N, C-alpha and C positions, 0 to 999 in steps of 0.2 A: 366169399365175402370180398368186397372191393376194398382196395387199399385207399386211404385218404391222403391228402396233401399234408405236408409237415410245414408249419409256420415258422419262419425265421424273422427275427426282429434286428434291424440294423439301425444304429445311431451313427451318423457319418457327419463329420465336420468337413465340409468341402471347401477347398481353396483352389479354384481353377484359374490360375494366373493367365493362361492362354486366352480365355474368353471373359475374364474379369467377372467370374461367378463365385460369390462367397456366400455360403448358406449352411444351415444346419439341417440335415435331412433325417427324418424319422420314418423308416420304412418297414412295413410288414410284408413279407414276400412268401408266397405259397410255393413250396417245392413239390412238384408233381412226383409220385412214387417212381417214375421211369426217368426222371431228370437226374443227371449227374451233378456232383458238387461243383465241377468245373463250369458247367453250364449255368448253374444258379449264380455263381460268382461273377461270371462274365455278364449276365444279365444286370446284376447289381452295379458293376462297374460302368457298364454302358449307360445305365440310367444316370449315374453321376456325370459322365462325360457329355451327355446330351441333355442334362438338366436345364429345363426352361418351363415357362408357363405352359400348362396343357399337357405335360408329359405324364404318362401313366402306364402301368403294367397291364397287359391284356390277358385274356385266357390262354394265349400262346399255344402250349402244348396240347391243351384239351380242345382247342378250336383251331384247326388247321388253316382256316380262312383269315385268321387274325395274326398280326405281327407279335413278336414278343413284347415290344414296347411301341407306343405310338405318341405322337404329339398331335393334338387336335386344338382347333381354335374354339372360341367361346360358343360357336353355333354347332359344334361337333364334327366339323369337316376335318377329314384327315390331312395333315400337313406333312408329317414325317412317318415313314414306315421304318422301324428299326428291328432288324432280325439278329438272331444269335446263332453261332455254330457255323454249319455249312449248308445253307439252304440250296435246293437245286435251282436250275435255270428257270424252270416253269414257275416256281414260286417267285423268283426275282422279277420274271416278266410281268407277272400279275401285280407285284408290288409297284413296279414302274409305272403301270397304268392307273394304280389306285392312288398314288401319292406323288406330289411334286418332288419330293426328296426321299431316297432310299439309302439307308446305311446298314452295314452288316458288321457285327463285331465278333471275331472268332478267337477261340482259345486253342484252336487246332492248327495244324501246319498250313500256312497260306499256300504253299506250293500245291498241296493237294486240292485246295479249293480252286486254284487256277486251272488245273488239269480238268477238274470237274466241269468248269464253265466254259473252257475253251471251245470256240466254234458254235456255241449255243445261241439261240435267238433270245435276246433279253431286251425288252422295251426300254429305250433310253439308256442303253448299256454304258455309254460314255459318261453319264452323270452318276453312275453307281459308286458309292463310297464304300470301300472295303478296308477294315482295320483289323490287325492282329495283335493281340496282347502278348507280351513276353510270356512264354510258356512256363518258365521257371517261376515268375512272379505268381502266376495262377496256382501252380503246384505248391508254392510256399503258403499261399493264402488258404488253400484247401486244407493243408495240414493244421491250420489254426482255426477253421470253421467251427463255430459254436452257434447254438440256436438263438442266443442273444449276444450281439457283437457291437462293440464301439470302436471306431477307428477314425483317425484323421486322414484325409486324402488330399494331397497336394499335387497339382498338375502344373508343369512348367516345361515349355518346349516339347510337348507330347511325351514327357517322362512322368511316370507316376511314382509317388512316394506315399506309402501307407504306414502310418504309425499305429501299432496296436501295443498299448502299454508302453514298455521300454524298448520294443523291438521296431525296427524300421525296415520295411520291404520296399524294393524298387525295381522298376522295369519300364521299358519303352513300349509305346504303342506305335506300330508301324502302319502307315497307309500303303496299300498296294492296289494294283490294277489287275483285273481278271485277264487282260489281253496282253500281259507281259511288257507293257510300256513302262517307262521310268516311274519309280516309286519315290516317295519322299518320306523322311524320318518323322 
């Protein structure tokens, strides 16, 4: 018997000061049986940080040819390919050809991803945007994961503040480059 996805419902009050985006998000997110809680929460947080008109979850894990998240214009043209975790160079090469902008959000060690991509052929590698969430923040959030969650997310200077009830979690998101050039906080 095949396992089915588990549905999580997120109600998020988003205040992204960095991008001047303020909205209330109501998300229903399917968690594939093989997906970790860290991966699921990274997808949700990446959705919030990339939130714009045309953003949506795709089949991702069940369809290897699709990004985890995408931004499409009103005609359906892919504008942004957003991946989660540690996609390999071949996937990022394909993404670079498919979309004008490619971003990857990881909950894993960025040094591991740098080693994995070093010396690999990636289309428009210089434009690739790589972001790493504070791993302690993700671990704390995993410990509080419920099927129905409400939290406030504030983003200021690439620092995240999540308020869940009377608890506030915080952590930075670091932008890094796969080719070991200078990173920015």
